[in-house]
Structure formats: C-alpha cells, structure tokens
N, C-alpha and C positions, 0 to 999 in steps of 0.2 A: 476179584485177578480173573480177566479172561484168561480163555486157554492158549490163545497165542504169546500174552505175556507170560502166563506160567511156564511157558516154553521155553521159550527165549533166557527166562531167567535161569532154569535148567541147565539149559547148554552152556551160558555162561560160567554156572558153576562147576560143572564138568570142565570145561577148559582149565582153568584156575586150578581145579586137584589134579588135572593130566599134567600141567605146567610145573605144580609143586612137588609132584612123585617122579617125574623124568629128566626134571634137570634141564628145563629150556626156557625161552620163555614165553610168555602168552602167548604171542602172535603165530610163534613155530607152534605151539601146543593147539591153538585153535587152529591151523590150517592143516596139521596133522588129524586132530581128530576130525573135522568135519570134510577130509575129502580134499581138500587144498593144495595136496602136497607134491603136484608134481615140480618136477626141479626146475629152477629157473634158468633159463639161457639171457645171458647178459651180456652186451659189448663194453669190454672196458677201455679205459680213457687211453691206455697204451697202444701204442700202432701196430694192427691188426691183432690184438689180442680181447679173449672171448672168454667168459667163465660160465661153467655149468653149477650150479650148487643146489643141495637139498637132501633128502634121504631116498636112499633104494627100496627097493620093492621089499628090500629085509627090514627096512629100518633104521640101517647104517648110514651115519654122516658122511656126504663125500664132496668133492671139489674135484672139477675137472676142468686147468686151465689149458687152452686151446691158442696155441701161437702161430699165426697165419706167416708162413715165410715165401721167401723169394730165393730163388737158386743163382741167381747173377746179381751181381750189385756196381757198387762201389762206396768207397770212403764214407759218402752221407749214411749210411746205414747206420754206423756207430757214432758214440757209442748206444747200446741197448740201455732201454730204462731201468733204474736199479729195482722197480717194481718186478719187474721181467725176471730177472735174475735172481731174485731172493723167491718167487715162485719157484724157479726150476730147483733151486739147491733145495727148498722146503716140500718138495714133492716126494712121494713115496715110491714112486715109480717115473720113469721118463719114456714116452715115447714117439718115434718117429716112424717115417714111412716106412723103413727098413729097420730091421734089428741091427745092432752092429755087426754081429758075425754073420748078416746077411750081406753087409755093404761091403765089408770086405772080400766076399768071395763073387762080389757083382760084375767086376770086368770080366776075370776068366769065366763065367758063367756064360755071359753075354758073348763074348768071341767062341766057346763051346757051340752055344747054338747056333750063332752065324756059319760055324764049320761046317755042322750038321745041315744046314738049310741046304748045302750043295747036294746032297743026298737026297734030300726031300723034295727038289724043282726036278727030280728023275728027268735031267738033258734038257729040260724047256729052256729058253733062253729069253729073259723080259725084251731084249730091245725088238724081237723078232714080233713081239705084239703090239708095237709102240707105233703109229704113224710119222712120217718123215718129220710133220711139225713135232711132235712131241719128242722124237729123239733129238731134233736141233735144242730144245728147249733144254734136256739134260744136257748137253754139251755145253750150254750158256753159264751153267750152273756147277757142273761137276766135271773134274780132268779126265779125260779121256781114261787114263789108266785104271782110273775108279769106276769108271761106267764098266769097261772091260771086263773086272772084275764081278763088280755087282750086278750084272747083267745073269752070271751062272748060278745066281742063288734065287731064292724068294723073293717075292716083290716089298716086301716089308723091309728087308735092308736096304733097298733102293729110296723108299721113302725116309727112313731111317736118317741116313745120309742126307737127303735133299731137305729136312728138318733141320740136322744138324749143323749144316754147312753157312748158315748166314749169322749164328753163335760163334764161328770160330773169329768173325770178323767183328763181331760188336765190340763197343766200346766199354760194353760192362764185362767183368769179370765174375769166372766163378771162385777167385780165391777170395771173393767178398760174400760168398754165401753162405746165408742165413746158418743153413741144415749143416755146414760144416762146421762153422761157428759154434754152434751146438755140441755137435759130436765130440770137436774138440775139449770143450769146456766139460762134458761127462765125462771124457777119459782122465781128465785132470783130477776130476772129482772123484774117480775110482765109482762111476756108476754105472749099471748095465744098462743099456739101451733096449727097448723093445722093439716088437714094428707092429704097425695099421696093416701089413701085407708080408706075406711071403716073398722071399725071389723070385720062386714060380711063378707068385700071382701077376709081379712084376714084370718079369719074362713075358708072359702071356697075354700081358695088355699091350703087349708092345710087336708080339707075331703072331696076333690072333689072327682066325679066319683060314679059309682055304686057299690056294694059288692063286685061283681064277677072281677070288673074291678081294684078295688083297692088287693084285693085276686090276681091277676095277678102280679102287682108289688110288693107285697110282695114277692111273689115266686122268680121273677127276682132278687130281691135283695138279698135274702137267696141264689139263686145259683150260684148268680156272686160275694161271699165274701169267702173267706178263713176264718171261724170262729175263727180259732186258732190265727189270725193274726190281727181280726177285729180293735178289740180294737187300736193295735199299727200302724195298717196303718191310723184310722182314725186319731189317734192325729197328726202322721207325715202328712197327708194330710192339718189339720186345721195349724200345725207351717209353711208348706211353705207358705199356703194360706197368714198367717200373715207375714212373712218374706216379702213378695212379696208386700204386703202394705205398710210395713215400707218405703221400698225401692222406694216409691214413684213413680214407673212402671208403667203406667195403663199398656204396655203391658206384662209385667211378673204376671200381674195379673190376666189378658184375658186368658193366656194359663192355668189357673187351674179351672176356674169357667165355668157352664154349663148354658144355656138359662134360664131366666125365664119368662113365659107366663103373667107375670105382667107387662112387661115391656111398654108394646103396650098401657096399659090404664092409667101407670103413664106419658107417654109422652103425652098423651090427657092433664091431669090435669098440667103438667109443660106448654103446650099450653096456659092456659086458666090464670095462674100467667102471661104469658108475657102479655098476653090481658088486666090485668087489670095495667099495666104499674106501675112507682114507684118501690124498691128495695124487692126481695124476698131472704131470704137464707133457700135454701133447705138442710137437714142433712139426709143421707139413706143410706143402706149397698152400697158399693163402687164397687159390683160385677154386681151391674143394669145400671153402668154408661159403661162398656166396654165390646166387646162384638160384634159381626156382627148384633145381634138383642138385644143392649142396647139401654135404653131410646133415648140416642143419636142419633143412628142410626135410629130410628125411625123417630124422628124431622127431621131429615136431608133429608130421603128418600120423605118426605112430603114437603119438600122446606120450614120449620118453621126456620130454622138455615142453614147456610154456615159455613166453615172453610175457614179460611188464607191458601193459597197456600202451597201446601206439607204438609199440616196435614192429622190427620186421626181421625176423632172425635170417632170411633169403637174401637181404641186403644190409640193412644198418640198427643193428638190435638196437635197443635202450641205450645209451651212453651211461655209463656209473663212474661218479669221482671217487679219486682213491681213498677216500675218506669213509667210503662205504665199509659196512659189516663184510669182512672176509677172514678166511681161516689164516691169511699170509698177512700182516701187517707190515707194510714199508715205508713208514715217515722217517 
C-alpha cells in the first residue's frame, strides 16, 4: 500500500472515530477534523432570510438567522412565511438594530440631541452659508416655518428633514414596518430584544461630523437635486426599493442601495453572537446585508463565514430549500 493511500485510510478512520465519540455526522466530523469548519452562510428560500450555521471557535454549535427587513410597506408584506416565525420563536436570543429599551428612548433622545444642536451651532445660521439657488430649493421642499427653525441648528438637522420629507407623502406606510411587526411579536412572546448597535451609536451616525462637514454634505445634496421633482423622485426611489425587496432578490436590492459605514460594526456584533453558540434571530434593514461592503462581506473577508460553491454573499448567496438540514424544522 502506498504512503498516500495509507494516509487517506488513516484520515478516514480518524473521521469515523471522531464522529462516533462526538455524536456528530460523519460529514460534520470530517469537516471539523480536517479544518473545513468555517461556518456556512446560506440564502434561505424565504424572502430576505439568511442563515449562518456551524461551529464557533469554542466548538459550540450555533445558528444565526438574519431576516432583512424594510421600514415601510403595505399589506403585500404579510403574512410572513411560517418558517420565519418558527425560527423567531425557537431562537435563544432576538436581536434588532436597537434593543427594545433603546427603541423606547429614541424619540426623546433625538429631540434632546436636536435641542442641544442649537447651542453647538454657536449662533451660526445654515441658510447664510447657502447660495440663492440652494435656498430656493429648500423652500420648494420644506415649509418656511421649518426652515426658520432648522437654520439655527447644526446642518444635520436640515439634512434629516430633507430626507424625511418625501416619506411623509409616500404611499408606503411605517404602519406595515417589519421591524415594528417583530417588535410587537417579541413583546407578545415576552421576549427580550437585544441591539446590533446602541442608541448612542445610531444617533452619532445621524449627527456625525463637524458643522462645516455637515454643511458641505447639505450643499452637495441640494446641488445634486431637482427641487421641482425631488419628492416625486424620492418617492419613486422608495417604491423601486420596496418592489426590489418584495421580489426577494438580493441582487435587485443591491443595485439600489448605498454603502453604510455601520456594517463593519454590525459584522463584529454578529461575530459575537456566533461565539455565544445556540440560535440567534436577527432582524434589521435588508440593505445592510447586500452589496460589496455588506455585513456578510466583512464576515467573509475576515474568514468568519464561507459560502457554498457558486454563491455570492454580497449579493445572492446560494438558495437553500426548506427541506435542507436546519436546527428549526418548520414543515
């Protein structure tokens, strides 16, 4: 018998022995024994649902379900697939963008930060730094009373108002928000909701930068839009994003979203839940999970997860049928 053949036989026997003593399948034993144990990232059959499964660095078995959500919608979002709800109920922990306690404080904290923004502006007036054309665009989008108030604050407040204005007139409603649905579901089930980020981190992402940096961003936004068509175009963009979400195709969604600097931090949080072991159910904005700088892209770059052959974590990871092995059987 050749040396190579003897080695192959020996490795095979080791895999069988490992499986017998560890109560795992032969394929799992071989993977763990020979180093092919990087957790697997899969795109599930359900709309915008992914799963990461495997063994963490401590050898603990884990599953992380990631349900990409959308913050506005209509009745077409419902009912949710039974398997999603079963995974939600069966999880050891539930994670959202913000914890339940932080979410309750969001409005008050945002109001307080907006008030504090007046003193941080130190008497500067936003509109005094805008051209006549930029001020005219503001007047076409926001009412004068709002402009007069916001101009005394830091520019980020004006930016937030500009981005929020079209949403108020959109056909899509926050009443159908998937995030709100899962939050209510968790409350009914008396479940705690953990957060991918803290309230402080989320508010910092909204109000980041110096006054001058925020002003540059505001001017870039105003210079790049047609105020006459702004609301129409924003509503159209929101509708296209929603239709892409409804299609369940990550690639379609990827074409419409921009990068989010928070994704790297979120990837580290997902990694921490992997290390906890057990089953975690995460629900958060779908845009964070697709694209070249998505949460999944960071996890793959760091070697935390791998994909099945031919899949693409940044866009469309391999589709997995409901009859594939899983810790939560929902048939």
